[in-house]
C-alpha positions as CSV (number, residue, x, y, z in Angstrom):
1,M,-11.0,27.9,15.4
2,S,-11.2,24.2,15.0
3,A,-8.5,22.7,12.7
4,P,-10.2,21.2,8.9
5,A,-11.4,18.3,8.2
6,L,-7.9,16.9,6.2
7,F,-5.9,18.3,9.6
8,Q,-7.8,17.1,12.6
9,P,-6.3,14.0,14.3
10,L,-7.1,10.3,13.9
11,Q,-7.2,7.5,16.7
12,L,-6.2,4.2,15.1
13,R,-5.6,1.6,18.3
14,E,-2.9,3.5,20.7
15,L,-1.7,5.2,17.5
16,T,-2.7,9.2,17.0
17,L,-2.1,10.2,13.5
18,K,-1.6,14.1,13.1
19,N,-3.0,14.6,10.3
20,R,-5.7,12.2,7.5
21,V,-2.7,12.3,4.8
22,V,-0.7,9.7,4.2
23,V,2.2,9.1,1.6
24,S,1.3,6.0,-0.6
25,P,3.2,3.2,-1.3
26,M,5.5,4.2,-4.7
27,C,7.7,1.3,-5.8
28,Q,11.3,3.1,-6.4
29,Y,12.7,-0.3,-8.5
30,S,16.0,1.2,-6.6
31,A,16.7,-1.4,-4.5
32,D,20.0,-3.6,-3.4
33,H,19.4,-7.3,-3.4
34,G,16.2,-5.9,-1.4
35,V,18.1,-3.4,0.5
36,P,16.8,0.3,0.6
37,N,19.6,2.7,0.7
38,D,20.4,6.6,0.4
39,W,17.6,7.3,-2.3
40,H,14.8,5.1,-0.4
41,L,16.0,7.7,3.0
42,V,15.8,10.5,0.7
43,H,12.4,9.7,-1.1
44,L,11.0,9.1,2.4
45,G,11.8,11.4,4.2
46,R,11.2,14.2,2.6
47,F,7.9,13.3,2.7
48,A,7.6,13.3,6.5
49,L,9.7,17.1,6.2
50,G,6.2,18.0,4.2
51,G,4.2,17.3,7.3
52,A,2.7,13.6,6.1
53,G,0.8,12.2,9.2
54,L,1.5,8.6,8.3
55,V,4.8,7.6,5.4
56,F,4.5,4.2,3.6
57,A,8.0,2.6,2.6
58,E,7.4,0.9,-0.9
59,A,5.0,-2.6,-1.7
60,T,7.9,-4.2,0.2
61,A,8.0,-8.0,-0.7
62,V,8.5,-11.3,2.2
63,E,10.7,-13.8,0.3
64,P,12.5,-13.4,-2.8
65,E,10.9,-14.4,-5.5
66,G,7.7,-12.8,-4.1
67,R,9.4,-8.9,-5.4
68,I,8.2,-7.3,-9.0
69,S,11.5,-6.9,-9.6
70,A,15.3,-7.9,-8.8
71,A,15.0,-4.0,-7.8
72,D,12.4,-3.8,-4.9
73,T,12.6,-3.5,-1.5
74,G,13.0,-6.9,0.6
75,L,12.1,-7.5,5.0
76,Y,13.6,-11.0,5.0
77,N,17.2,-10.5,6.1
78,D,18.8,-8.3,8.9
79,E,20.7,-6.1,6.5
80,Q,17.6,-4.7,5.4
81,Q,15.9,-4.8,8.4
82,A,18.6,-2.7,9.3
83,A,17.9,-0.4,7.2
84,F,14.3,0.0,7.1
85,T,15.0,0.6,10.8
86,R,17.6,3.4,10.2
87,I,14.6,5.2,8.1
88,V,11.6,4.7,10.8
89,R,14.0,6.3,12.8
90,F,14.3,9.4,10.6
91,L,10.7,9.5,9.8
92,K,9.6,9.3,13.5
93,G,12.3,12.0,14.0
94,Q,10.7,14.7,11.9
95,G,6.9,14.0,13.5
96,A,5.6,11.7,10.5
97,A,3.9,7.8,11.7
98,T,5.6,5.0,9.5
99,A,4.4,2.2,7.2
100,I,5.2,-0.5,5.4
101,Q,3.3,-3.0,2.6
102,L,4.0,-6.3,2.8
103,A,3.3,-7.9,-0.5
104,H,4.4,-10.7,-2.9
105,A,4.2,-10.4,-6.2
106,G,3.1,-13.9,-6.8
107,R,2.8,-14.2,-10.8
108,K,3.7,-10.8,-11.3
109,A,7.2,-11.3,-10.4
110,S,10.3,-11.1,-12.0
111,T,9.8,-8.3,-13.9
112,R,12.3,-6.3,-15.5
113,A,12.4,-2.7,-13.9
114,P,10.5,0.1,-15.5
115,W,13.6,1.7,-17.2
116,L,14.3,-1.8,-18.6
117,G,11.1,-1.8,-20.4
118,G,9.2,-3.3,-17.6
119,G,7.2,-6.5,-18.8
120,P,8.9,-10.1,-17.8
121,A,12.8,-10.1,-16.9
122,R,14.5,-10.9,-20.1
123,A,18.5,-13.3,-20.9
124,E,20.1,-10.7,-19.5
125,Q,18.5,-10.7,-16.2
126,A,18.4,-14.0,-16.4
127,R,22.3,-14.1,-16.9
128,N,23.0,-11.8,-13.7
129,G,20.5,-14.0,-11.9
130,E,18.0,-11.6,-11.6
131,T,15.3,-13.6,-13.1
132,W,13.3,-16.9,-11.3
133,R,10.4,-18.5,-11.6
134,A,6.5,-16.9,-10.5
135,R,4.5,-19.0,-8.1
136,A,0.5,-17.9,-8.3
137,P,-2.9,-19.5,-7.2
138,S,-2.6,-21.4,-10.9
139,A,-0.6,-21.8,-13.3
140,L,-2.4,-18.9,-15.8
141,P,-0.1,-16.3,-17.1
142,F,-0.6,-12.3,-16.0
143,T,-1.1,-11.9,-19.6
144,E,0.4,-12.4,-23.3
145,G,3.7,-12.7,-23.4
146,Y,4.0,-13.7,-19.4
147,P,5.6,-16.6,-18.3
148,V,3.4,-19.1,-16.8
149,P,4.0,-19.3,-13.5
150,H,4.7,-22.6,-11.1
151,E,0.8,-23.9,-9.4
152,L,1.3,-23.3,-5.5
153,S,1.0,-26.3,-3.9
154,R,-0.3,-26.7,0.0
155,E,3.3,-26.3,0.7
156,D,4.3,-23.9,-1.1
157,M,1.5,-21.9,0.9
158,A,2.3,-22.6,3.9
159,Q,5.6,-21.5,3.3
160,I,4.8,-18.0,2.0
161,K,1.9,-17.7,4.4
162,A,5.2,-17.9,7.2
163,S,7.0,-15.2,5.1
164,F,4.4,-13.2,5.7
165,V,5.1,-13.0,9.6
166,A,8.5,-13.3,9.7
167,S,8.3,-10.3,7.9
168,A,5.7,-8.8,10.4
169,Q,8.0,-9.6,12.7
170,R,11.2,-7.6,11.3
171,A,8.6,-4.7,10.8
172,L,8.0,-4.3,14.4
173,A,11.1,-4.9,15.0
174,A,12.2,-1.8,12.8
175,D,9.6,-0.3,15.2
176,F,7.1,0.9,12.0
177,D,3.8,2.3,13.9
178,V,1.7,0.6,10.7
179,L,1.6,-2.7,8.7
180,E,-0.5,-2.8,5.6
181,V,-0.9,-6.5,3.9
182,H,-0.8,-5.7,0.4
183,A,-4.1,-7.8,-1.4
184,A,-4.3,-5.5,-4.7
185,H,-2.9,-5.0,-8.1
186,G,-2.9,-8.3,-8.7
187,Y,-0.6,-9.4,-7.1
188,L,-0.9,-13.2,-5.4
189,L,-2.9,-12.0,-2.3
190,T,-5.6,-10.7,-5.2
191,Q,-4.4,-13.6,-7.3
192,F,-6.5,-15.9,-5.0
193,L,-9.9,-13.5,-4.6
194,S,-10.1,-13.3,-8.3
195,P,-11.8,-15.8,-10.6
196,I,-10.1,-14.5,-13.5
197,S,-6.7,-15.9,-11.8
198,N,-7.6,-18.6,-9.4
199,R,-9.0,-21.6,-11.0
200,R,-7.9,-23.9,-8.6
201,T,-10.0,-26.7,-7.4
202,D,-9.3,-27.5,-3.9
203,E,-10.7,-25.7,-0.7
204,Y,-8.5,-22.1,-2.0
205,G,-10.4,-22.1,-5.0
206,G,-14.2,-22.1,-6.5
207,D,-16.6,-20.0,-5.1
208,R,-16.1,-16.2,-3.5
209,D,-15.3,-17.8,0.5
210,A,-13.0,-20.8,-0.6
211,R,-11.0,-18.2,-2.8
212,M,-11.0,-15.7,-0.2
213,R,-9.7,-18.0,2.2
214,W,-5.9,-18.5,1.6
215,P,-6.0,-14.1,1.9
216,L,-8.1,-14.2,5.2
217,E,-5.7,-16.6,6.3
218,V,-2.8,-14.7,6.1
219,T,-3.5,-11.8,7.8
220,A,-5.0,-13.8,10.9
221,E,-1.8,-15.1,11.0
222,V,-0.3,-11.1,10.5
223,R,-2.5,-9.7,12.7
224,A,-1.8,-12.5,15.7
225,V,2.0,-11.2,15.7
226,W,1.4,-7.7,15.3
227,P,0.6,-5.8,18.6
228,A,-3.0,-5.2,19.4
229,S,-1.8,-1.9,20.0
230,R,-0.6,-1.2,16.5
231,P,-3.0,-0.5,14.0
232,L,-2.7,-3.3,10.2
233,F,-4.6,-2.2,7.5
234,V,-4.6,-3.9,4.2
235,R,-5.1,-3.2,0.5
236,I,-7.5,-3.5,-1.6
237,S,-8.7,-3.7,-5.4
238,A,-12.4,-2.7,-5.2
239,V,-13.2,-4.2,-8.6
240,D,-10.7,-6.1,-10.9
241,G,-11.5,-4.2,-14.0
242,T,-13.4,-7.0,-15.8
243,E,-17.0,-7.9,-15.5
244,E,-16.5,-11.3,-15.0
245,G,-13.7,-10.9,-12.0
246,W,-13.9,-9.1,-8.3
247,S,-16.9,-7.2,-7.6
248,L,-17.7,-4.4,-5.3
249,D,-20.1,-7.0,-3.8
250,D,-17.4,-9.0,-3.2
251,S,-14.9,-6.4,-1.8
252,V,-17.8,-5.4,0.5
253,A,-17.8,-9.1,1.9
254,F,-14.5,-9.8,2.0
255,G,-14.1,-6.4,3.7
256,H,-16.7,-8.1,7.0
257,E,-14.5,-10.6,6.7
258,L,-11.5,-8.3,7.3
259,R,-12.6,-6.3,9.9
260,E,-13.7,-9.9,12.3
261,L,-10.0,-10.4,12.4
262,G,-9.0,-7.6,13.8
263,V,-8.3,-4.8,10.5
264,D,-8.2,-1.3,11.6
265,A,-8.5,0.3,8.1
266,I,-9.3,-0.6,4.1
267,D,-7.4,1.0,1.4
268,C,-9.2,1.2,-1.4
269,S,-7.8,1.2,-4.5
270,S,-8.5,-0.7,-8.5
271,G,-7.5,-3.0,-11.1
272,G,-4.5,-5.2,-11.7
273,V,-5.4,-8.6,-12.1
274,T,-5.1,-8.2,-15.8
275,P,-4.3,-5.4,-18.1
276,S,-8.2,-4.6,-18.4
277,T,-9.7,-1.6,-16.9
278,A,-13.5,-1.8,-18.5
279,T,-15.0,-1.9,-14.4
280,I,-12.7,1.1,-13.6
281,P,-13.6,4.6,-13.5
282,D,-12.2,7.1,-15.6
283,P,-8.4,7.9,-14.0
284,K,-8.7,11.0,-15.9
285,Q,-11.1,11.8,-13.2
286,H,-10.3,13.5,-9.7
287,G,-10.9,11.1,-6.8
288,Y,-12.1,8.6,-9.4
289,Q,-12.0,5.8,-6.8
290,V,-13.4,7.8,-3.5
291,T,-16.8,5.9,-4.4
292,F,-15.3,2.3,-3.9
293,A,-13.8,3.9,0.0
294,Q,-17.2,5.8,0.9
295,R,-18.8,2.4,-0.1
296,I,-17.0,0.1,2.6
297,K,-16.7,2.7,4.8
298,R,-20.6,2.6,5.2
299,E,-21.6,-1.0,4.7
300,V,-18.7,-3.0,6.6
301,G,-18.1,-0.2,9.4
302,V,-14.2,0.5,8.9
303,P,-12.3,3.0,8.5
304,T,-11.6,3.6,4.6
305,M,-8.2,5.5,2.6
306,A,-9.4,6.7,-0.8
307,V,-6.3,7.0,-3.2
308,G,-6.3,8.0,-7.0
309,R,-6.0,10.9,-8.5
310,I,-6.3,13.0,-5.2
311,T,-4.6,16.2,-5.9
312,D,-6.5,19.6,-4.7
313,P,-6.5,20.3,-0.6
314,E,-10.3,21.1,-0.9
315,L,-11.1,18.1,-2.7
316,A,-9.3,15.8,-0.3
317,N,-10.8,17.6,3.0
318,A,-14.0,16.9,1.3
319,I,-13.5,13.6,1.0
320,V,-12.9,13.4,4.9
321,Q,-15.2,16.1,6.2
322,G,-18.1,14.4,3.7
323,G,-17.0,10.9,5.5
324,S,-16.3,9.1,1.9
325,A,-13.1,8.1,3.8
326,D,-11.2,8.5,6.6
327,L,-7.6,8.9,5.4
328,V,-6.6,10.1,1.9
329,A,-3.6,8.7,-0.1
330,L,-1.3,10.5,-2.6
331,A,1.4,9.8,-4.9
332,R,2.5,11.3,-8.0
333,T,1.1,14.1,-6.7
334,L,3.3,14.3,-3.3
335,L,6.6,13.7,-5.7
336,D,5.5,17.2,-7.8
337,D,5.2,18.4,-4.5
338,P,6.4,16.5,-0.9
339,N,5.6,19.8,0.7
340,W,1.9,19.5,-0.2
341,P,0.6,19.0,3.6
342,L,2.1,22.3,4.5
343,H,0.8,23.9,1.5
344,A,-2.8,22.3,2.0
345,R,-2.9,23.4,5.3
346,E,-1.9,27.6,4.4
347,Q,-4.7,26.8,1.9
348,L,-7.3,26.1,3.7
349,Q,-6.4,27.4,6.7
350,P,-4.1,30.4,6.4
351,E,-4.5,31.8,10.0
352,T,-2.6,29.0,11.7
353,L,0.1,29.3,9.6
354,G,3.2,28.7,12.1
355,D,0.9,28.3,14.5
356,A,2.0,25.9,17.3
357,A,-1.0,23.6,17.5
358,Y,0.8,22.8,14.3
359,P,3.9,22.5,14.4
360,L,6.6,22.8,11.2
361,P,8.4,20.0,10.5
362,V,12.3,20.0,12.3
363,G,14.3,22.6,10.8
364,Y,11.4,24.5,8.8
365,A,10.2,28.0,9.0
366,V,7.3,29.5,8.6
367,K,9.1,31.5,5.1
368,A,10.2,27.8,3.6
369,L,6.3,27.2,2.8
370,K,6.1,30.3,0.3
371,R,6.4,29.0,-3.2
372,P,8.3,30.1,-5.8
373,P,6.6,31.5,-8.7
374,R,6.6,29.4,-11.7
């Protein structure tokens, strides 16, 4: 009997994922000067133990000023690289493929961690050297109460592009299997794409083609240093959330360009360039962003990843089986139950429980799959 679609392998270049369950990047705001620590090892390691096919490290900054907060991870020095190498080694030892999302926060940088109240960093962070001036395509703040960012010069853009390339090389040295460029959620690359945040008058602002130019340049240079044997993903916000912003039609056009650059999968999320969610489906609805992944997969002809309130194994399996997306990413659901992939497999095909064709992670026994009563 063949495995459910959710648990069939997927070949991407020379990487074979054992299933379609992906651990979505989840910022932990727990790093030490950008260095992942034991918290990150345990946080990510439990997902590998739970049977996920691909485990993503959180949005990781390519330079110190690209961090969302001072507690974010980075990949711009040797200490950070060594710490990630340790984590990657453990994840692979438990049978999971590994991925990292490279990011720059742009005008959304230099904020407080959520448990400190979020929002722009305050005086106490400044005194501790934990704040800096954000940089963006245009001198436009994210929203009321946020500082006006410095408008990027051409030299600034060249420097940040080089930082993406350098971090990609460090990701390879750490032996990540998959690299993802973060062009979603209102961070720097999104800020170039959106007419809401990009008001430049040079060749990197104006019409859609001009606004796509720099994100495509960054992606092309990352692809050039990322080995041909390893997949490259790009996460996008398929829509901005406002009528006058980036649209799904724009994302389809962007997707065609990404495919031509050798991008192997598009990770389809939404929103973030402003606080508005007017054009985003109701996030209380299960699978509310699946239609974005479905259309991009159909019209661009590239594998896609669906994310957003996917909690039920039957729904996750239907997304893959029906061809809406090739991968399904989960976040909060896995925080609640890091063994969700093992439980999902048991629910969808109980007769294969403990089958040699789908081995349990190292150290697991079949009895460990049984949930305690709640």
